[in-house]
Biopython code that builds the backbone (N, CA, C, O; Angstrom):
import numpy as np
from Bio.PDB.StructureBuilder import StructureBuilder

atoms = [
    (1, "MET", "N", (-14.301, -67.187, -191.901)),
    (1, "MET", "CA", (-14.593, -65.987, -191.153)),
    (1, "MET", "C", (-15.194, -64.897, -192.050)),
    (1, "MET", "O", (-16.196, -64.274, -191.699)),
    (2, "ILE", "N", (-14.574, -64.680, -193.201)),
    (2, "ILE", "CA", (-15.077, -63.663, -194.123)),
    (2, "ILE", "C", (-16.439, -64.082, -194.673)),
    (2, "ILE", "O", (-17.306, -63.242, -194.912)),
    (3, "ARG", "N", (-16.616, -65.369, -194.867)),
    (3, "ARG", "CA", (-17.890, -65.876, -195.364)),
    (3, "ARG", "C", (-19.021, -65.548, -194.384)),
    (3, "ARG", "O", (-20.114, -65.177, -194.811)),
    (4, "LYS", "N", (-18.774, -65.680, -193.090)),
    (4, "LYS", "CA", (-19.775, -65.350, -192.079)),
    (4, "LYS", "C", (-20.085, -63.859, -192.081)),
    (4, "LYS", "O", (-21.239, -63.459, -191.930)),
    (5, "ILE", "N", (-19.062, -63.048, -192.249)),
    (5, "ILE", "CA", (-19.266, -61.596, -192.284)),
    (5, "ILE", "C", (-20.119, -61.203, -193.476)),
    (5, "ILE", "O", (-21.003, -60.355, -193.359)),
    (6, "VAL", "N", (-19.859, -61.814, -194.622)),
    (6, "VAL", "CA", (-20.656, -61.537, -195.820)),
    (6, "VAL", "C", (-22.102, -61.984, -195.610)),
    (6, "VAL", "O", (-23.030, -61.269, -195.988)),
    (7, "LYS", "N", (-22.301, -63.151, -195.015)),
    (7, "LYS", "CA", (-23.661, -63.637, -194.757)),
    (7, "LYS", "C", (-24.403, -62.706, -193.796)),
    (7, "LYS", "O", (-25.584, -62.421, -193.996)),
    (8, "ILE", "N", (-23.726, -62.240, -192.773)),
    (8, "ILE", "CA", (-24.346, -61.319, -191.819)),
    (8, "ILE", "C", (-24.679, -59.992, -192.501)),
    (8, "ILE", "O", (-25.736, -59.414, -192.249)),
    (9, "ALA", "N", (-23.784, -59.509, -193.359)),
    (9, "ALA", "CA", (-24.024, -58.256, -194.072)),
    (9, "ALA", "C", (-25.232, -58.386, -195.002)),
    (9, "ALA", "O", (-26.067, -57.484, -195.061)),
    (10, "VAL", "N", (-25.327, -59.490, -195.721)),
    (10, "VAL", "CA", (-26.471, -59.719, -196.611)),
    (10, "VAL", "C", (-27.761, -59.818, -195.798)),
    (10, "VAL", "O", (-28.788, -59.259, -196.183)),
    (11, "PHE", "N", (-27.704, -60.525, -194.685)),
    (11, "PHE", "CA", (-28.871, -60.638, -193.815)),
    (11, "PHE", "C", (-29.313, -59.269, -193.311)),
    (11, "PHE", "O", (-30.508, -58.972, -193.301)),
    (12, "LEU", "N", (-28.369, -58.434, -192.893)),
    (12, "LEU", "CA", (-28.702, -57.107, -192.391)),
    (12, "LEU", "C", (-29.285, -56.214, -193.493)),
    (12, "LEU", "O", (-30.194, -55.425, -193.234)),
    (13, "LEU", "N", (-28.768, -56.336, -194.708)),
    (13, "LEU", "CA", (-29.321, -55.566, -195.823)),
    (13, "LEU", "C", (-30.761, -55.984, -196.123)),
    (13, "LEU", "O", (-31.618, -55.134, -196.366)),
    (14, "ILE", "N", (-31.026, -57.281, -196.107)),
    (14, "ILE", "CA", (-32.388, -57.773, -196.347)),
    (14, "ILE", "C", (-33.314, -57.363, -195.206)),
    (14, "ILE", "O", (-34.452, -56.962, -195.447)),
    (15, "ALA", "N", (-32.837, -57.461, -193.969)),
    (15, "ALA", "CA", (-33.650, -57.057, -192.815)),
    (15, "ALA", "C", (-33.961, -55.566, -192.872)),
    (15, "ALA", "O", (-35.082, -55.159, -192.566)),
    (16, "ASN", "N", (-32.995, -54.754, -193.257)),
    (16, "ASN", "CA", (-33.224, -53.315, -193.388)),
    (16, "ASN", "C", (-34.240, -53.022, -194.488)),
    (16, "ASN", "O", (-35.115, -52.175, -194.312)),
    (17, "ALA", "N", (-34.134, -53.706, -195.604)),
    (17, "ALA", "CA", (-35.089, -53.501, -196.700)),
    (17, "ALA", "C", (-36.507, -53.861, -196.249)),
    (17, "ALA", "O", (-37.456, -53.134, -196.543)),
    (18, "LEU", "N", (-36.650, -54.967, -195.546)),
    (18, "LEU", "CA", (-37.973, -55.338, -195.032)),
    (18, "LEU", "C", (-38.486, -54.314, -194.023)),
    (18, "LEU", "O", (-39.673, -53.989, -194.011)),
    (19, "TYR", "N", (-37.601, -53.814, -193.191)),
    (19, "TYR", "CA", (-37.969, -52.809, -192.203)),
    (19, "TYR", "C", (-38.443, -51.520, -192.874)),
    (19, "TYR", "O", (-39.314, -50.832, -192.342)),
    (20, "GLN", "N", (-37.884, -51.191, -194.024)),
    (20, "GLN", "CA", (-38.276, -49.988, -194.748)),
    (20, "GLN", "C", (-39.540, -50.192, -195.571)),
    (20, "GLN", "O", (-40.367, -49.284, -195.653)),
    (21, "VAL", "N", (-39.712, -51.363, -196.182)),
    (21, "VAL", "CA", (-40.809, -51.611, -197.116)),
    (21, "VAL", "C", (-42.110, -51.984, -196.409)),
    (21, "VAL", "O", (-43.180, -51.560, -196.844)),
    (22, "THR", "N", (-42.046, -52.752, -195.348)),
    (22, "THR", "CA", (-43.254, -53.273, -194.702)),
    (22, "THR", "C", (-44.206, -52.175, -194.225)),
    (22, "THR", "O", (-45.397, -52.259, -194.525)),
    (23, "PRO", "N", (-43.747, -51.146, -193.494)),
    (23, "PRO", "CA", (-44.702, -50.108, -193.067)),
    (23, "PRO", "C", (-45.330, -49.355, -194.236)),
    (23, "PRO", "O", (-46.509, -49.003, -194.186)),
    (24, "VAL", "N", (-44.552, -49.107, -195.283)),
    (24, "VAL", "CA", (-45.074, -48.392, -196.448)),
    (24, "VAL", "C", (-46.158, -49.215, -197.132)),
    (24, "VAL", "O", (-47.204, -48.679, -197.501)),
    (25, "ALA", "N", (-45.919, -50.503, -197.302)),
    (25, "ALA", "CA", (-46.914, -51.374, -197.929)),
    (25, "ALA", "C", (-48.160, -51.490, -197.057)),
    (25, "ALA", "O", (-49.275, -51.499, -197.579)),
    (26, "LEU", "N", (-47.992, -51.577, -195.752)),
    (26, "LEU", "CA", (-49.130, -51.666, -194.843)),
    (26, "LEU", "C", (-49.975, -50.397, -194.886)),
    (26, "LEU", "O", (-51.202, -50.474, -194.954)),
    (27, "HIS", "N", (-49.331, -49.226, -194.847)),
    (27, "HIS", "CA", (-50.070, -47.964, -194.925)),
    (27, "HIS", "C", (-50.800, -47.838, -196.261)),
    (27, "HIS", "O", (-51.919, -47.328, -196.312)),
    (28, "ASN", "N", (-50.171, -48.300, -197.338)),
    (28, "ASN", "CA", (-50.818, -48.251, -198.645)),
    (28, "ASN", "C", (-52.067, -49.134, -198.676)),
    (28, "ASN", "O", (-53.101, -48.722, -199.202)),
    (29, "MET", "N", (-51.983, -50.325, -198.126)),
    (29, "MET", "CA", (-53.153, -51.209, -198.122)),
    (29, "MET", "C", (-54.284, -50.631, -197.280)),
    (29, "MET", "O", (-55.448, -50.715, -197.671)),
    (30, "GLN", "N", (-53.958, -50.046, -196.127)),
    (30, "GLN", "CA", (-54.975, -49.442, -195.288)),
    (30, "GLN", "C", (-55.615, -48.243, -195.977)),
    (30, "GLN", "O", (-56.827, -48.047, -195.887)),
    (31, "PHE", "N", (-54.809, -47.447, -196.659)),
    (31, "PHE", "CA", (-55.325, -46.284, -197.382)),
    (31, "PHE", "C", (-56.211, -46.718, -198.542)),
    (31, "PHE", "O", (-57.260, -46.120, -198.786)),
    (32, "LYS", "N", (-55.794, -47.747, -199.249)),
    (32, "LYS", "CA", (-56.584, -48.262, -200.370)),
    (32, "LYS", "C", (-57.943, -48.771, -199.884)),
    (32, "LYS", "O", (-58.965, -48.498, -200.514)),
    (33, "ASP", "N", (-57.963, -49.506, -198.774)),
    (33, "ASP", "CA", (-59.219, -49.987, -198.202)),
    (33, "ASP", "C", (-60.106, -48.827, -197.759)),
    (33, "ASP", "O", (-61.320, -48.859, -197.961)),
    (34, "ALA", "N", (-59.501, -47.802, -197.153)),
    (34, "ALA", "CA", (-60.271, -46.644, -196.702)),
    (34, "ALA", "C", (-60.868, -45.893, -197.889)),
    (34, "ALA", "O", (-62.001, -45.418, -197.810)),
    (35, "LEU", "N", (-60.121, -45.781, -198.985)),
    (35, "LEU", "CA", (-60.659, -45.116, -200.178)),
    (35, "LEU", "C", (-61.804, -45.918, -200.794)),
    (35, "LEU", "O", (-62.794, -45.344, -201.248)),
    (36, "GLN", "N", (-61.668, -47.231, -200.809)),
    (36, "GLN", "CA", (-62.742, -48.062, -201.347)),
    (36, "GLN", "C", (-64.011, -47.891, -200.514)),
    (36, "GLN", "O", (-65.109, -47.787, -201.061)),
    (37, "GLU", "N", (-63.858, -47.862, -199.212)),
    (37, "GLU", "CA", (-65.008, -47.663, -198.334)),
    (37, "GLU", "C", (-65.605, -46.269, -198.530)),
    (37, "GLU", "O", (-66.825, -46.108, -198.515)),
    (38, "LEU", "N", (-64.753, -45.269, -198.712)),
    (38, "LEU", "CA", (-65.222, -43.909, -198.953)),
    (38, "LEU", "C", (-66.062, -43.835, -200.217)),
    (38, "LEU", "O", (-67.122, -43.210, -200.226)),
    (39, "VAL", "N", (-65.600, -44.462, -201.268)),
    (39, "VAL", "CA", (-66.328, -44.430, -202.536)),
    (39, "VAL", "C", (-67.653, -45.183, -202.424)),
    (39, "VAL", "O", (-68.665, -44.753, -202.978)),
    (40, "LEU", "N", (-67.643, -46.288, -201.716)),
    (40, "LEU", "CA", (-68.867, -47.078, -201.585)),
    (40, "LEU", "C", (-69.968, -46.330, -200.844)),
    (40, "LEU", "O", (-71.140, -46.428, -201.207)),
    (41, "TYR", "N", (-69.595, -45.585, -199.811)),
    (41, "TYR", "CA", (-70.599, -44.964, -198.953)),
    (41, "TYR", "C", (-70.753, -43.462, -199.149)),
    (41, "TYR", "O", (-71.455, -42.818, -198.370)),
    (42, "SER", "N", (-70.128, -42.895, -200.149)),
    (42, "SER", "CA", (-70.219, -41.447, -200.367)),
    (42, "SER", "C", (-70.594, -41.111, -201.801)),
    (42, "SER", "O", (-70.045, -40.174, -202.381)),
    (43, "GLN", "N", (-71.498, -41.841, -202.364)),
    (43, "GLN", "CA", (-71.836, -41.614, -203.764)),
    (43, "GLN", "C", (-72.622, -40.326, -203.976)),
    (43, "GLN", "O", (-72.629, -39.787, -205.082)),
    (44, "LYS", "N", (-73.273, -39.831, -202.952)),
    (44, "LYS", "CA", (-74.039, -38.583, -203.074)),
    (44, "LYS", "C", (-73.193, -37.359, -202.740)),
    (44, "LYS", "O", (-73.670, -36.233, -202.880)),
    (45, "ALA", "N", (-71.970, -37.545, -202.308)),
    (45, "ALA", "CA", (-71.102, -36.431, -201.941)),
    (45, "ALA", "C", (-70.583, -35.726, -203.191)),
    (45, "ALA", "O", (-70.474, -36.327, -204.260)),
    (46, "SER", "N", (-70.267, -34.447, -203.038)),
    (46, "SER", "CA", (-69.712, -33.692, -204.163)),
    (46, "SER", "C", (-68.242, -34.086, -204.368)),
    (46, "SER", "O", (-67.628, -34.731, -203.518)),
    (47, "ASP", "N", (-67.706, -33.682, -205.509)),
    (47, "ASP", "CA", (-66.304, -33.989, -205.817)),
    (47, "ASP", "C", (-65.360, -33.342, -204.802)),
    (47, "ASP", "O", (-64.383, -33.961, -204.381)),
    (48, "ALA", "N", (-65.648, -32.103, -204.410)),
    (48, "ALA", "CA", (-64.794, -31.412, -203.446)),
    (48, "ALA", "C", (-64.807, -32.130, -202.093)),
    (48, "ALA", "O", (-63.768, -32.246, -201.443)),
    (49, "GLU", "N", (-65.970, -32.608, -201.674)),
    (49, "GLU", "CA", (-66.049, -33.348, -200.415)),
    (49, "GLU", "C", (-65.246, -34.649, -200.490)),
    (49, "GLU", "O", (-64.565, -35.016, -199.533)),
    (50, "LEU", "N", (-65.328, -35.338, -201.622)),
    (50, "LEU", "CA", (-64.560, -36.579, -201.790)),
    (50, "LEU", "C", (-63.061, -36.318, -201.747)),
    (50, "LEU", "O", (-62.311, -37.085, -201.143)),
    (51, "VAL", "N", (-62.628, -35.246, -202.381)),
    (51, "VAL", "CA", (-61.202, -34.916, -202.377)),
    (51, "VAL", "C", (-60.761, -34.537, -200.960)),
    (51, "VAL", "O", (-59.695, -34.956, -200.510)),
    (52, "ASN", "N", (-61.576, -33.747, -200.258)),
    (52, "ASN", "CA", (-61.232, -33.369, -198.887)),
    (52, "ASN", "C", (-61.161, -34.586, -197.971)),
    (52, "ASN", "O", (-60.254, -34.680, -197.145)),
    (53, "ARG", "N", (-62.093, -35.509, -198.103)),
    (53, "ARG", "CA", (-62.066, -36.726, -197.291)),
    (53, "ARG", "C", (-60.869, -37.597, -197.649)),
    (53, "ARG", "O", (-60.273, -38.226, -196.775)),
    (54, "THR", "N", (-60.518, -37.636, -198.928)),
    (54, "THR", "CA", (-59.343, -38.393, -199.365)),
    (54, "THR", "C", (-58.078, -37.820, -198.739)),
    (54, "THR", "O", (-57.217, -38.571, -198.282)),
    (55, "MET", "N", (-57.961, -36.512, -198.716)),
    (55, "MET", "CA", (-56.785, -35.887, -198.115)),
    (55, "MET", "C", (-56.734, -36.152, -196.612)),
    (55, "MET", "O", (-55.656, -36.349, -196.051)),
    (56, "ALA", "N", (-57.901, -36.157, -195.958)),
    (56, "ALA", "CA", (-57.934, -36.466, -194.526)),
    (56, "ALA", "C", (-57.494, -37.910, -194.274)),
    (56, "ALA", "O", (-56.740, -38.182, -193.340)),
    (57, "LEU", "N", (-57.972, -38.831, -195.115)),
    (57, "LEU", "CA", (-57.563, -40.237, -194.977)),
    (57, "LEU", "C", (-56.069, -40.412, -195.240)),
    (57, "LEU", "O", (-55.412, -41.232, -194.598)),
    (58, "ALA", "N", (-55.541, -39.646, -196.178)),
    (58, "ALA", "CA", (-54.102, -39.711, -196.454)),
    (58, "ALA", "C", (-53.301, -39.261, -195.231)),
    (58, "ALA", "O", (-52.272, -39.851, -194.902)),
    (59, "GLY", "N", (-53.774, -38.228, -194.572)),
    (59, "GLY", "CA", (-53.092, -37.766, -193.368)),
    (59, "GLY", "C", (-53.151, -38.791, -192.251)),
    (59, "GLY", "O", (-52.168, -38.990, -191.537)),
    (60, "GLU", "N", (-54.300, -39.445, -192.092)),
    (60, "GLU", "CA", (-54.451, -40.467, -191.052)),
    (60, "GLU", "C", (-53.535, -41.665, -191.298)),
    (60, "GLU", "O", (-53.034, -42.274, -190.353)),
    (61, "ASN", "N", (-53.319, -41.997, -192.564)),
    (61, "ASN", "CA", (-52.517, -43.174, -192.917)),
    (61, "ASN", "C", (-51.072, -42.843, -193.272)),
    (61, "ASN", "O", (-50.344, -43.696, -193.780)),
    (62, "ARG", "N", (-50.659, -41.621, -193.009)),
    (62, "ARG", "CA", (-49.278, -41.183, -193.278)),
    (62, "ARG", "C", (-48.872, -41.374, -194.738)),
    (62, "ARG", "O", (-47.798, -41.891, -195.042)),
    (63, "ILE", "N", (-49.755, -40.945, -195.622)),
    (63, "ILE", "CA", (-49.524, -41.057, -197.058)),
    (63, "ILE", "C", (-49.133, -39.682, -197.590)),
    (63, "ILE", "O", (-49.853, -38.716, -197.335)),
    (64, "PRO", "N", (-48.017, -39.551, -198.321)),
    (64, "PRO", "CA", (-47.596, -38.247, -198.849)),
    (64, "PRO", "C", (-48.345, -37.888, -200.140)),
    (64, "PRO", "O", (-47.747, -37.812, -201.213)),
    (65, "LEU", "N", (-49.632, -37.672, -200.023)),
    (65, "LEU", "CA", (-50.497, -37.408, -201.182)),
    (65, "LEU", "C", (-50.702, -35.912, -201.328)),
    (65, "LEU", "O", (-50.929, -35.204, -200.347)),
    (66, "GLU", "N", (-50.619, -35.444, -202.554)),
    (66, "GLU", "CA", (-50.882, -34.039, -202.853)),
    (66, "GLU", "C", (-52.235, -33.937, -203.548)),
    (66, "GLU", "O", (-52.634, -34.818, -204.310)),
    (67, "ARG", "N", (-52.930, -32.834, -203.261)),
    (67, "ARG", "CA", (-54.306, -32.644, -203.723)),
    (67, "ARG", "C", (-54.441, -32.749, -205.251)),
    (67, "ARG", "O", (-55.452, -33.249, -205.743)),
    (68, "GLU", "N", (-53.450, -32.293, -205.992)),
    (68, "GLU", "CA", (-53.575, -32.304, -207.454)),
    (68, "GLU", "C", (-53.475, -33.705, -208.053)),
    (68, "GLU", "O", (-53.735, -33.885, -209.242)),
    (69, "TYR", "N", (-53.104, -34.697, -207.247)),
    (69, "TYR", "CA", (-53.017, -36.069, -207.739)),
    (69, "TYR", "C", (-54.206, -36.918, -207.337)),
    (69, "TYR", "O", (-54.142, -38.147, -207.361)),
    (70, "VAL", "N", (-55.297, -36.251, -206.966)),
    (70, "VAL", "CA", (-56.550, -36.942, -206.639)),
    (70, "VAL", "C", (-57.568, -36.556, -207.703)),
    (70, "VAL", "O", (-57.785, -35.374, -207.970)),
    (71, "ARG", "N", (-58.193, -37.572, -208.311)),
    (71, "ARG", "CA", (-59.201, -37.319, -209.351)),
    (71, "ARG", "C", (-60.467, -38.069, -209.023)),
    (71, "ARG", "O", (-60.432, -39.212, -208.567)),
    (72, "VAL", "N", (-61.587, -37.412, -209.262)),
    (72, "VAL", "CA", (-62.898, -38.034, -209.099)),
    (72, "VAL", "C", (-63.523, -38.093, -210.485)),
    (72, "VAL", "O", (-63.663, -37.072, -211.157)),
    (73, "LEU", "N", (-63.899, -39.306, -210.909)),
    (73, "LEU", "CA", (-64.496, -39.497, -212.228)),
    (73, "LEU", "C", (-65.887, -40.097, -212.081)),
    (73, "LEU", "O", (-66.090, -41.062, -211.343)),
    (74, "HIS", "N", (-66.824, -39.518, -212.785)),
    (74, "HIS", "CA", (-68.177, -40.053, -212.810)),
    (74, "HIS", "C", (-68.420, -40.645, -214.190)),
    (74, "HIS", "O", (-68.372, -39.937, -215.196)),
    (75, "GLU", "N", (-68.675, -41.923, -214.231)),
    (75, "GLU", "CA", (-69.038, -42.583, -215.472)),
    (75, "GLU", "C", (-70.464, -43.082, -215.320)),
    (75, "GLU", "O", (-71.012, -43.080, -214.218)),
    (76, "THR", "N", (-71.049, -43.499, -216.389)),
    (76, "THR", "CA", (-72.420, -43.978, -216.345)),
    (76, "THR", "C", (-72.512, -45.182, -215.411)),
    (76, "THR", "O", (-71.979, -46.254, -215.699)),
    (77, "GLY", "N", (-73.191, -44.984, -214.303)),
    (77, "GLY", "CA", (-73.403, -46.075, -213.362)),
    (77, "GLY", "C", (-72.244, -46.393, -212.454)),
    (77, "GLY", "O", (-72.290, -47.403, -211.752)),
    (78, "SER", "N", (-71.187, -45.566, -212.432)),
    (78, "SER", "CA", (-70.069, -45.857, -211.532)),
    (78, "SER", "C", (-69.350, -44.568, -211.124)),
    (78, "SER", "O", (-69.448, -43.532, -211.782)),
    (79, "LEU", "N", (-68.640, -44.680, -210.031)),
    (79, "LEU", "CA", (-67.855, -43.578, -209.492)),
    (79, "LEU", "C", (-66.434, -44.089, -209.273)),
    (79, "LEU", "O", (-66.229, -45.142, -208.670)),
    (80, "HIS", "N", (-65.453, -43.331, -209.770)),
    (80, "HIS", "CA", (-64.037, -43.700, -209.627)),
    (80, "HIS", "C", (-63.326, -42.606, -208.837)),
    (80, "HIS", "O", (-63.528, -41.414, -209.070)),
    (81, "LEU", "N", (-62.503, -43.034, -207.916)),
    (81, "LEU", "CA", (-61.640, -42.125, -207.169)),
    (81, "LEU", "C", (-60.212, -42.603, -207.381)),
    (81, "LEU", "O", (-59.845, -43.696, -206.951)),
    (82, "GLN", "N", (-59.411, -41.781, -208.045)),
    (82, "GLN", "CA", (-58.042, -42.158, -208.365)),
    (82, "GLN", "C", (-57.073, -41.284, -207.579)),
    (82, "GLN", "O", (-57.248, -40.069, -207.486)),
    (83, "ALA", "N", (-56.060, -41.914, -207.022)),
    (83, "ALA", "CA", (-55.022, -41.200, -206.272)),
    (83, "ALA", "C", (-53.669, -41.795, -206.622)),
    (83, "ALA", "O", (-53.524, -43.012, -206.735)),
    (84, "SER", "N", (-52.686, -40.929, -206.793)),
    (84, "SER", "CA", (-51.328, -41.363, -207.112)),
    (84, "SER", "C", (-50.347, -40.627, -206.216)),
    (84, "SER", "O", (-50.489, -39.431, -205.963)),
    (85, "TYR", "N", (-49.352, -41.359, -205.744)),
    (85, "TYR", "CA", (-48.312, -40.745, -204.932)),
    (85, "TYR", "C", (-47.050, -41.581, -205.009)),
    (85, "TYR", "O", (-47.076, -42.746, -205.408)),
    (86, "VAL", "N", (-45.949, -40.966, -204.622)),
    (86, "VAL", "CA", (-44.656, -41.633, -204.609)),
    (86, "VAL", "C", (-44.127, -41.617, -203.175)),
    (86, "VAL", "O", (-44.044, -40.566, -202.540)),
    (87, "GLU", "N", (-43.778, -42.784, -202.690)),
    (87, "GLU", "CA", (-43.237, -42.927, -201.334)),
    (87, "GLU", "C", (-41.741, -43.201, -201.446)),
    (87, "GLU", "O", (-41.345, -44.203, -202.042)),
    (88, "PRO", "N", (-40.898, -42.324, -200.882)),
    (88, "PRO", "CA", (-39.450, -42.570, -200.954)),
    (88, "PRO", "C", (-39.030, -43.648, -199.947)),
    (88, "PRO", "O", (-39.425, -43.613, -198.782)),
    (89, "LEU", "N", (-38.242, -44.578, -200.406)),
    (89, "LEU", "CA", (-37.718, -45.653, -199.563)),
    (89, "LEU", "C", (-36.201, -45.564, -199.523)),
    (89, "LEU", "O", (-35.562, -45.323, -200.547)),
    (90, "ARG", "N", (-35.629, -45.756, -198.353)),
    (90, "ARG", "CA", (-34.175, -45.804, -198.206)),
    (90, "ARG", "C", (-33.780, -47.251, -197.965)),
    (90, "ARG", "O", (-33.659, -47.692, -196.822)),
    (91, "LEU", "N", (-33.581, -47.981, -199.049)),
    (91, "LEU", "CA", (-33.257, -49.394, -198.954)),
    (91, "LEU", "C", (-31.815, -49.633, -198.536)),
    (91, "LEU", "O", (-31.532, -50.559, -197.775)),
    (92, "LEU", "N", (-30.927, -48.824, -199.015)),
    (92, "LEU", "CA", (-29.502, -48.924, -198.675)),
    (92, "LEU", "C", (-29.023, -47.546, -198.228)),
    (92, "LEU", "O", (-29.641, -46.537, -198.567)),
    (93, "PRO", "N", (-27.956, -47.494, -197.489)),
    (93, "PRO", "CA", (-27.400, -46.177, -197.157)),
    (93, "PRO", "C", (-27.024, -45.416, -198.442)),
    (93, "PRO", "O", (-26.383, -45.961, -199.340)),
    (94, "ARG", "N", (-27.428, -44.187, -198.497)),
    (94, "ARG", "CA", (-27.161, -43.306, -199.643)),
    (94, "ARG", "C", (-27.903, -43.717, -200.911)),
    (94, "ARG", "O", (-27.578, -43.229, -201.993)),
    (95, "TYR", "N", (-28.874, -44.587, -200.806)),
    (95, "TYR", "CA", (-29.666, -44.985, -201.975)),
    (95, "TYR", "C", (-31.140, -44.882, -201.615)),
    (95, "TYR", "O", (-31.626, -45.546, -200.700)),
    (96, "SER", "N", (-31.827, -44.046, -202.348)),
    (96, "SER", "CA", (-33.249, -43.864, -202.126)),
    (96, "SER", "C", (-34.003, -44.283, -203.383)),
    (96, "SER", "O", (-33.564, -44.025, -204.503)),
    (97, "TYR", "N", (-35.131, -44.925, -203.180)),
    (97, "TYR", "CA", (-35.953, -45.415, -204.296)),
    (97, "TYR", "C", (-37.357, -44.857, -204.124)),
    (97, "TYR", "O", (-37.925, -44.928, -203.034)),
    (98, "GLY", "N", (-37.913, -44.310, -205.177)),
    (98, "GLY", "CA", (-39.274, -43.786, -205.142)),
    (98, "GLY", "C", (-40.259, -44.855, -205.590)),
    (98, "GLY", "O", (-40.271, -45.248, -206.756)),
    (99, "TRP", "N", (-41.081, -45.323, -204.663)),
    (99, "TRP", "CA", (-42.065, -46.360, -204.952)),
    (99, "TRP", "C", (-43.373, -45.678, -205.303)),
    (99, "TRP", "O", (-43.960, -44.989, -204.469)),
    (100, "GLU", "N", (-43.834, -45.865, -206.537)),
    (100, "GLU", "CA", (-45.043, -45.195, -207.019)),
    (100, "GLU", "C", (-46.273, -46.065, -206.765)),
    (100, "GLU", "O", (-46.284, -47.258, -207.066)),
    (101, "PHE", "N", (-47.303, -45.438, -206.206)),
    (101, "PHE", "CA", (-48.566, -46.113, -205.946)),
    (101, "PHE", "C", (-49.670, -45.435, -206.734)),
    (101, "PHE", "O", (-49.783, -44.209, -206.720)),
    (102, "ASN", "N", (-50.477, -46.216, -207.416)),
    (102, "ASN", "CA", (-51.654, -45.729, -208.137)),
    (102, "ASN", "C", (-52.861, -46.489, -207.618)),
    (102, "ASN", "O", (-52.936, -47.712, -207.740)),
    (103, "ILE", "N", (-53.796, -45.767, -207.043)),
    (103, "ILE", "CA", (-54.972, -46.383, -206.456)),
    (103, "ILE", "C", (-56.189, -45.952, -207.258)),
    (103, "ILE", "O", (-56.367, -44.770, -207.551)),
    (104, "ASP", "N", (-57.021, -46.917, -207.608)),
    (104, "ASP", "CA", (-58.274, -46.637, -208.307)),
    (104, "ASP", "C", (-59.387, -47.332, -207.540)),
    (104, "ASP", "O", (-59.586, -48.541, -207.665)),
    (105, "ALA", "N", (-60.107, -46.556, -206.748)),
    (105, "ALA", "CA", (-61.241, -47.093, -206.003)),
    (105, "ALA", "C", (-62.497, -46.820, -206.819)),
    (105, "ALA", "O", (-62.720, -45.698, -207.273)),
    (106, "LYS", "N", (-63.304, -47.836, -207.001)),
    (106, "LYS", "CA", (-64.510, -47.646, -207.811)),
    (106, "LYS", "C", (-65.694, -48.323, -207.161)),
    (106, "LYS", "O", (-65.562, -49.306, -206.432)),
    (107, "ALA", "N", (-66.859, -47.764, -207.450)),
    (107, "ALA", "CA", (-68.101, -48.315, -206.920)),
    (107, "ALA", "C", (-69.188, -48.119, -207.959)),
    (107, "ALA", "O", (-69.218, -47.117, -208.674)),
    (108, "LEU", "N", (-70.077, -49.094, -208.025)),
    (108, "LEU", "CA", (-71.210, -48.989, -208.928)),
    (108, "LEU", "C", (-72.278, -48.136, -208.297)),
    (108, "LEU", "O", (-72.513, -48.218, -207.092)),
    (109, "ASP", "N", (-72.931, -47.314, -209.101)),
    (109, "ASP", "CA", (-74.037, -46.497, -208.645)),
    (109, "ASP", "C", (-75.323, -47.134, -209.164)),
    (109, "ASP", "O", (-75.724, -46.922, -210.309)),
    (110, "LEU", "N", (-75.947, -47.907, -208.310)),
    (110, "LEU", "CA", (-77.139, -48.661, -208.736)),
    (110, "LEU", "C", (-78.366, -47.776, -208.872)),
    (110, "LEU", "O", (-79.353, -48.190, -209.481)),
    (111, "THR", "N", (-78.331, -46.570, -208.323)),
    (111, "THR", "CA", (-79.480, -45.672, -208.465)),
    (111, "THR", "C", (-79.563, -45.107, -209.880)),
    (111, "THR", "O", (-80.642, -44.724, -210.332)),
    (112, "ALA", "N", (-78.431, -45.053, -210.581)),
    (112, "ALA", "CA", (-78.416, -44.498, -211.940)),
    (112, "ALA", "C", (-78.764, -45.568, -212.984)),
    (112, "ALA", "O", (-79.031, -45.237, -214.139)),
    (113, "ALA", "N", (-78.762, -46.818, -212.594)),
    (113, "ALA", "CA", (-79.039, -47.885, -213.549)),
    (113, "ALA", "C", (-80.535, -47.946, -213.851)),
    (113, "ALA", "O", (-81.373, -47.779, -212.965)),
    (114, "THR", "N", (-80.843, -48.186, -215.102)),
    (114, "THR", "CA", (-82.253, -48.313, -215.483)),
    (114, "THR", "C", (-82.650, -49.767, -215.414)),
    (114, "THR", "O", (-81.907, -50.629, -215.883)),
    (115, "PRO", "N", (-83.802, -50.065, -214.840)),
    (115, "PRO", "CA", (-84.212, -51.460, -214.726)),
    (115, "PRO", "C", (-84.597, -52.054, -216.082)),
    (115, "PRO", "O", (-85.163, -51.369, -216.934)),
    (116, "ARG", "N", (-84.289, -53.307, -216.263)),
    (116, "ARG", "CA", (-84.670, -54.017, -217.492)),
    (116, "ARG", "C", (-86.052, -54.604, -217.329)),
    (116, "ARG", "O", (-86.421, -55.057, -216.245)),
    (117, "ARG", "N", (-86.796, -54.596, -218.375)),
    (117, "ARG", "CA", (-88.141, -55.183, -218.341)),
    (117, "ARG", "C", (-88.330, -56.153, -219.462)),
    (117, "ARG", "O", (-89.402, -56.745, -219.593)),
]
sb = StructureBuilder()
sb.init_structure("model")
sb.init_model(0)
sb.init_chain("A")
sb.init_seg("    ")
for serial, (resi, resn, name, xyz) in enumerate(atoms, 1):
    if name == "N":
        sb.init_residue(resn, " ", resi, " ")
    sb.init_atom(name, np.array(xyz, "f"), 0.0, 1.0, " ", f" {name:<3s}", serial, name[0])
structure = sb.get_structure()
């Protein structure tokens, strides 16, 4: 009898953890894809426009992103958009875990490349 109760308790703890983690992971993947698409199709946009669009995408995907954790980097022939945030997870009662996400979306800028001859 006690063995069944322990098995049910373990099952419920695992089910709760999956219930907490799955939506966060799904929102992160959708946000990461949206940032990659933003970088690919917005290479002529200013840094402020990229940051504003990133914040809008974060709001759409329920991401707790703060403006100061978004960076736009221009390197020779490429554009990088970096975003970092921490999503709190309640895996167990009275136990919260901060899951840190670091996203680096990058795209090549083929207009800046010099042709070889």
